[in-house]
N, C-alpha and C positions, 0 to 999 in steps of 0.2 A: 597618414603620417602622425596625426595627433596621438593615436593609440600607442605608437612606438615610443613617442616622447614620454607619455605617461608611464610606460614600462620602465624607462630609465629612472624616473623618480622613485618608483616603487622598489626597484632593485637596490638603489642606494639606501633607502629607508630600512629595508629588510636587513641589509648588512650592518647598518648602524645599530639597529635594535639588538641584533645578535651580539655585537661587540659590547653593547651597554650591559647586557645581562652577564656576559663573561667577565667584564670589569667588576660588576657588582659582587660576584661570587669570589673572585680572587682578592678583592679588597677586604672583604670580611675575614678571609683566611689570614691576610697580612695583619689586620688589626689584632687578631688573636696572637700574633707573633711579634708584637712590638712596633708596628708601623705607626707613623704619626697620625694624629687625629684628622688632619685635613684630607687625607686620602679617603677616610670613611665618609666625610662630607661630600667628597667629589663624586662618589658612586652610590650615595645613600638611597637614591630612588631608581637604581638600575633595574629593579624588578618590574618597572613599568614597561620595559621592553616587551614583556609578555603581552600586555594590553595592545601594544602596537602590532605585534604579530597577529593577534586575533582579528584586529580591524583589517589588516592587509589580507588575511585569509578570506574574510567575508567579501571584500572588494574583488578579489581575484575570482572567487567562485561565481559571483554574479556576472563578472565581465566575460568569463570564458565559457559560460554554459547557455548562451542565448540560442544556440543551435543544437544543444544536447537534447536528445529525445529518449534516451535510455537511462533510467535511474540506476539500474544494475551496473551498466557500464561505467557510469560516473563513480559509483561507490567502489567498484573494483579498482579503478585507477587511483582513487584517493587512498584506499587501504594499502596498495602496493607502494604508493609514494611514502607513506608513513613507515611501514614495517621493513621494507627492503634496506632502508638506511639505518633504522633503529637497531636491528639485531646485531649487525657487525659492530656498531658503536658501543653497544652494551657489552659485547665480548672484549673490546678494547678497554672498557672501563674496569671490567673484572681483572684483566691482566695488570693494568696500571695500579689497581688497588692492592694486588698481591705483591707488587714491587716496592710499595711504600716502606719507609723505615719501620713503621708499625702497621703491618698489613691490615687492610680493612676487613671487618667482619661481614659475612654474607648471610643475610636472613632470607630463607627460601621464599617466604610469603612476599617479602618486599621485592625480591628478584622476579617472581612471577608477575607481580603487578607491573613492574617496569617492562617486562617482555610482552605482556598481553594488553596492557592498558585498560583492562576490564575491571573496574572497581567503582563503587559508589562513594568512596572516600579519597578523591584525588588530591592528595597533599604531598609535599616534598618529603616529609618525615616518614611516610609509609611506602616510599618507592626507593629501591636500591640506587638506581640512577635517578637522582632527585629531580632533575629537570623534566622527567617524563610525565609528571602530574598534569602538565599543560596539554600534553598530547591526548590525554583522556578527554578533555573538553573538546579538542580538535576532532577527535573521533566521533563524539556525540553530535557535534555540529554537522559533520559530513552525513551522518544518519538523518538528521533533520532536513538537511538540504536535499538529500535524495528523496525524501518524502515530498518536498516542494516540487521537485522535478516530476515526480510521479503524478501529482494532482494538477500540475501546471503552474508556471511561474506567476501567472496573473493572480493566483490565490496565495502568494507568499505572505501578504499582509495578515491573512487569517492565521497562518502558522506562527508568525512572529507575535501576533497578539496573544495567542494561546500560551506561548513561551513566557511572555511577560506576566500573564495571569497566574501561571503556575509558580514562577519564582516569587513574585510579590505576595501571592496568596499564602505560600508556604512560610515566607518570612513573617507575615502577619500572624498566622496561626501559631507558629513556634514561639513568638513573643507573648501571645495571649495565654497559651496553654502550657508554656514553659517546658518544651521538649526539644531535643536535639534532632534536627533534620539533616539529611545528607546534603553536603555542599552542592551536589549536582542540582538540587532543587532550590537552593537558597543563594548560591554565589551569583553575583550580578556580572561576572566576567563574560558570560555568553552574550550579553548586550553588545559587546564589542564586535562580534560577528555581524549582528544586525546593523550596526552603524556602518560597517564596511559595505554591506549590501546596499544600503541607502545611498552611500557616497558614490558607488558605482552607477547607480540608477540616475544620480543627479549630475554626472560628470559633463553632460552636454548643456548645462545651464549657460546663461549669458556670461560674457567675459566679466562684466561688472559684478555679477553675483558671485562668481568664482573668486574674484579679487577680494571681495568683502569676506568670503568664507576663509580665504587664506589668512587674512589679517586676524580674524577671530580665532582661527585654529592655532596660529602661532602664539596668540595671547593666552589661550587656554593651556598650551603646552608649557609656556614659560611660568605661568601661575602654578601649574601642577608641580613643576620641578622645584619651585621655591617652597611650596607648602607640603611637598611630598614626604617630609620627615615624619609628619604626624598623620598622614592620610591612610585610611584603611584601604587595603587592596581591593575589597569588594566594591568600594565606591569610586575607585580611581577612574572608572570609565567616564565619569562626568568631565574630568579634565583631559586625560590622555586618550580615552576612546573617542569622544566627540572631537577633540582637538585634532587627532590623527585623521579622522574621517573628513574633516573640513580641509585639511592639507591635501589629502588624496584627491578630493573633489577638484581642487585647484591645481593639481600637479602639472597639467599642460602649461600653465603660466610659469611655473617654476622652471620648467625645462627651457623656456624661452630665455630665461635669465642665466641659467647655469648649465654648463656642459659637464656632466658627471664623468664622461669618458671611461677610463679603466676602472673607476670606483664602482661601476655597476656590477663588476664581477663579484664584489662582496655579496651582492644579493644571490648570485648563483651558489655561493658557498655558505649562505646564512644558516641553512638547516644543519649542515655539517658542523659549523661553528657552535651552534646551540647544543648539539649532541656530544661533541668532542671536548669542549672546554673543561668539563669536570675531570676528564682524564688528564688533560694538560696540568690542571691544578695538582692532581696526585703526583705527576712527574715533577712539578715545581717543588713539591715537598722534598723530593729526593735531592734536587739541586740545592735547595735552601739548607737542608740539614747536612748533606754530605760534603758540599763544596762551599757552604756558607755564602751563597751568592748575594743574599740581601744585604749582608754586612760588607761584602767585598765591593759591590758596585753601587749600593744604595737602593732605596725602594722604587724610585721613579724609573731608573734604567731596568730594574728587575721587572716592573710592570710593562715596560716597552718590550722587553724580551719575551715576556709571556704573551703579549698581543701578537707579536710576529709569529710565535710558535703556533698559536691558535689559528691564525689566518693561513699560515703555510701548510700545517697538517690538514686543515679543512680543504684547501685547494687540491691537495693530493688525493684526499679521500673522495672528493667530488668526482675527480677524473677517473680514478682507478676502482672505486667501489660503488659509489652512489649511482652514477650514470649508467655504467654497464649493467648493474642489477635492474635498474628501472627499465632499460631497453629490453632486457630479457623478459621482464614481466609483461611489457606491452606486446611483445611477440607471442608470448604464451596466450594472451587474450585473443590475439589475431587467429591463432590456431584453433582455440576453443570456439570462436565465433564463426569460423569458416563454414559456409554452406556445404552440406554433405552431398547434395545433388549437383552434378556438373551442369545439368539442364537449367536448374534454378539459377546457377551462377551466370550462365549465358543470358538468361532472360533479364537478370538484374543489370547487366552491363557494367558492373563495377567489380574491382578486385576484392577478394575476401579480406576480412579482418579490418583493422584500423591502422592508419598511419601512426608511426611512433610519435611524431611531433604534429600536433594540431594547433594552428594559429602560430603566434610568435613563440620563440623558445623560452623567453623569460617568464611568460605566464604559464605555459603548459608544463614547465618543469617545476612550478611552485608547489 
């Protein structure tokens, strides 16, 4: 039962992080169109939702792969999880950009980066769908985690240590010899994945230890929010990464105090919210310019309407696009993995392929 409760906390946190990023981007657009200053202060550190996503990803990967024996199967499932939702969302973004009062320019190199995620320069400025830069880090993390599964989870510390040496070593050398290195080798954001793995490994600590971790985690998150205006994204893991990890470690305690109920559905829709909110911003421009919605109703109601649109569109997208495509990709793997010999199948005593849902829905669908 404890694991199910933990999933509730994670689901709510995922949904909140996605909305925080969505608010961050719309507020910056509103500030450029005459919105009051307090709105900018309200969402000035919304970019840390990315750090929270990374920690949750590491936590979930460690929590759901204890019985995973195939690195290839793991990597296939993660690839399909990313791309089956990404490509339709990218198409929606292209259409929304074309409908703007001033249609968005399309740079083919930037579009290819957003579609493939294969780049050594994962930055928002170089991706057409600007939020996809984070998915490049996610993709590389899955590759590293597949390597961990291949050599055995008990050797994970070695892989994580090598990662730290590479990142800190590259930062040191680039400072000493004054050269520009790829963010892949210098950005400390990947530490958030490691923090999530450590939090998952420590989730069975004593109740007292988890309560202390929860207090420390909330303190770090509050401090990070307060000082976030001047904080570098590369160092945000110290506040938001570690803070989120400590909160996740104590999530069973949170569930004893709070019943998240229907709010956990936000976690199901979080990936769709993350991918689709830039398209909603484009459509908001149409409403703001054509029907003057910001002046007609005010900025706060406009922000509320935007939030409802992001959540509503994401819920539909999750049910009608994301989940059907994901189920088909799992079925495809089942067909590809099916034993060719019927005798071999009888000897195995198990049906071919993989079940679509392994473990609880909330984690397997992450």
